[in-house]
N, C-alpha and C positions, 0 to 999 in steps of 0.2 A: 777403560776408556771404549772397546767398541761395543760394551750394553749401552753406555749413555749415548754413542752417537747412533745407533741403533734406535735408542728411545726417541731419541730428541733429532731431528734433522738439523744437522751444523750448518752454517752459513755458508755461501759459495765463495764465499772474498777470502785469499789464503789468507792475507794478512790476519786480518779476524778471526780464522780458524784457528791459527798459529798461537796467536794471543789468547784464545779460551783455552787450548792447549796448555798453555804453560802457565795458566791459572790453575787450573783442575790437576795439575800435577805437583803445583805447589801448596795446594789444599790437601791432595792426599798425602805428600811425605812430609809433612810439617811435622806431625806428631811424632817421627823417628828424625833422632837426631842425625846416625849416620849416613842416612838417604838424603835429609836436607841439608848436610855440608856438602854432600856429593854434586846436588842442584846447583848450590852456590858457587861451587869450582866450576863448574860446565860452564855457567853463566859467565864468569868472569873471562874464562878461556875464550869463550865464543866472541865478546865484546874486544879484546885482545888482538884477534885471529880478523873481524871485521875492522878492526883501527889499523892494522899493518897494511893490510891490502886495499885500504882507500876504499873498502866498500861503503863506508858509511858517509859519501858524499853528500846524498838528499834526505839521508835520516839521522844525522848528529847528533842535530838538537834534540830527538826523541831518547835515543839510546843513551847520552853521557849528558844525563842532567846536572841541574846545579850541584847539586851536595853529593855528586857520587865519589869526588878525591878525596871529600871531607871521608865520606864513608869506608872509601879503602885504606885511608892513613889510620880510621880506628882499627880496623879490622889487622892492621901491622902493629899496632901496641897492646895486641893479647900476649896475652903471659903465659898461655897454656900451652906448651910442647908439643903436642897433641896436633895441633894445627899448623904444622910446617906445609903441607899441599896448600893452604887457604891462603897463608903470608904468600907464598911465591904465587901462587894465581893474581895476587894483588899484584904484587909490584909487575909481575908481567903485564899485567892491564895500566896501570899505571906507566909505564915504560911506552905504553902502546899510545897512550892517550897523549903522552911527550913529544913523541914522533911524530902524531897525528898534529899537534900544535904548530911545529917544528917543521912539518915539511912544506917547502915552499911549494908544488907542484899538486898541492890540496886550493881545491876551491872553496874560497871563502864568502 
């Protein structure tokens, strides 16, 4: 990551920079299955924390996209026993989305 930043100057906008780092991290870790699962689990946990803390007020439409609930449902139907952590993260994320949807203090 440091080599890429030194070779190519990154954008100054922090949101664009974080999105760029996320794409690079995903591309680098995609061939390594255990690390890829950890990246998916970290993303699900981050979405869950953001939803519970109501930090999604201004960006809920970008992070909680249309097919996310269906994708999480598909994750729950994985029949592999060693994917318990991913399924638990999916359940936490679904619970936080329901909490976000049902919370009357959240501005819509």
